[in-house]
C-alpha positions in Angstrom: -11.2 -145.9 32.1 -14.9 -146.3 31.7 -15.5 -144.1 34.6 -13.6 -141.2 33.1 -16.9 -140.1 31.3 -18.3 -138.7 34.5 -21.0 -141.3 34.8 -20.4 -142.6 38.2 -22.7 -144.1 40.7 -22.9 -144.6 44.4 -21.3 -142.1 46.8 -19.4 -140.3 44.0 -22.8 -138.9 42.7 -22.9 -136.4 45.5 -19.4 -135.1 44.9 -19.8 -134.8 41.1 -22.4 -132.0 41.6 -20.1 -130.0 43.6 -22.4 -129.6 46.6 -22.3 -131.3 50.0 -25.5 -133.1 51.0 -25.8 -134.0 54.6 -27.7 -137.1 55.6 -30.9 -135.0 56.3 -31.2 -134.0 52.6 -35.0 -133.9 52.6 -35.2 -131.6 55.6 -32.7 -129.2 54.0 -34.5 -129.4 50.7 -37.8 -128.4 52.5 -36.1 -125.4 54.3 -34.5 -124.3 51.0 -38.0 -124.6 49.3 -39.7 -122.6 52.1 -36.9 -120.0 51.9 -37.2 -119.7 48.1 -41.1 -119.3 48.6 -40.6 -116.7 51.2 -38.1 -114.8 49.1 -40.5 -114.9 46.1 -43.3 -113.7 48.2 -41.1 -110.9 49.7 -40.0 -109.9 46.2 -43.7 -110.0 45.1 -44.6 -107.7 48.0 -41.7 -105.5 47.2 -42.9 -105.2 43.6 -46.5 -104.4 44.7 -45.2 -101.8 47.1 -43.0 -100.4 44.4 -46.0 -100.4 42.0 -48.2 -98.8 44.5 -45.6 -96.1 45.3 -45.3 -95.4 41.5 -49.1 -95.2 41.1 -49.3 -92.9 44.3 -46.6 -90.7 42.9 -48.4 -90.4 39.5 -51.7 -89.5 41.2 -50.0 -87.0 43.3 -48.2 -85.5 40.3 -51.6 -85.2 38.4 -53.1 -83.5 41.5 -50.3 -81.1 41.7 -50.5 -80.3 38.0 -54.3 -79.7 38.4 -53.6 -77.5 41.5 -51.1 -75.5 39.4 -53.5 -75.1 36.5 -56.1 -73.7 39.0 -53.5 -71.5 40.6 -52.5 -70.2 37.2 -56.1 -69.5 36.2 -56.6 -67.7 39.5 -53.4 -65.6 38.9 -54.6 -64.7 35.5 -58.0 -63.6 36.8 -56.4 -61.7 39.5 -53.8 -60.0 37.2 -56.6 -59.1 34.8 -58.7 -57.6 37.7 -55.6 -55.7 38.9 -55.0 -54.2 35.5 -58.6 -53.1 35.4 -58.6 -51.6 38.9 -55.3 -49.8 38.0 -57.0 -48.2 35.0 -60.0 -47.2 37.2 -57.6 -45.8 39.7 -55.9 -43.8 37.0 -59.2 -42.3 35.9 -60.2 -41.6 39.5 -56.8 -39.8 40.0 -57.4 -37.7 37.0 -60.9 -36.9 38.3 -59.5 -36.0 41.7 -56.9 -33.7 40.2 -59.6 -32.0 38.1 -62.2 -31.7 40.9 -59.5 -30.3 43.1 -58.6 -27.6 40.5 -62.5 -26.8 40.2 -62.8 -26.6 44.0 -59.8 -24.3 44.3 -61.5 -22.1 41.6 -64.8 -22.1 43.4 -63.1 -21.3 46.6 -61.4 -18.3 45.0 -64.8 -17.1 43.6 -66.4 -17.7 47.1 -63.6 -15.8 48.8 -63.9 -13.0 46.2 -67.7 -12.9 46.9 -67.2 -12.9 50.6 -64.9 -9.9 50.3 -67.5 -8.2 48.2 -70.3 -9.1 50.6 -68.7 -6.9 53.1 -69.3 -3.9 50.7 -72.9 -4.6 49.5 -73.9 -1.0 49.3 -72.6 1.9 47.2 -71.4 3.4 50.3 -68.5 0.9 50.3 -68.0 1.7 46.6 -68.0 5.3 46.9 -66.9 5.8 50.5 -69.7 8.1 51.2 -72.3 8.0 54.0 -75.0 10.1 52.6 -77.8 7.5 52.2 -79.0 8.9 48.8 -77.1 6.3 46.7 -77.1 3.4 49.0 -78.8 0.2 47.6 -78.2 -3.4 48.0 -76.0 -4.9 45.3 -77.5 -8.4 45.8 -81.0 -7.0 45.0 -79.4 -5.8 41.6 -76.6 -8.1 40.7 -75.8 -6.1 37.5 -74.3 -3.4 39.7 -71.8 -5.9 41.0 -70.1 -6.7 37.7 -67.3 -4.4 38.5 -66.4 -6.4 41.5 -66.7 -9.9 40.0 -64.6 -10.0 36.8 -64.0 -13.8 36.8 -66.0 -15.5 34.0 -68.3 -18.4 34.9 -67.0 -21.4 33.0 -69.2 -24.5 32.2 -67.5 -27.9 31.8 -67.8 -29.6 28.6 -70.0 -32.4 29.9 -72.6 -30.0 31.1 -72.8 -27.7 28.2 -75.9 -29.3 26.6 -77.5 -30.2 30.0 -77.7 -34.0 29.3 
């Protein structure tokens, strides 16, 4: 009953551990040790790869954030410039409209003057052909006031001649 404590010696020592050890126990221990070292080295390489991958992802994330910041700044500048150009275009459209109206008025005046230029003498005004009252209206423009009843308008920005 003394052997019931579990302290046995001899060949029972191998069975009490619960593992089978063949006669080449030293060779198997060496293979097991090499396999453990290989596994440790593989795990270490795996951890290093994982760490490098995490570092690379962090660097890429930071680069993308910087790129996004630059793009946002460019978009803001472009948007501001677009707003400025839209304002300038609005002013230019208003000027085009105003100048078109002025051109139309000037063309009407010119057409009126062309019609009156065909009758530059009193002959056209009176319908007569007796050369006594014929004179050139362009030499004496006050005589033409009856034909040209349109007032000459000055724009507000040219009133003072500045």
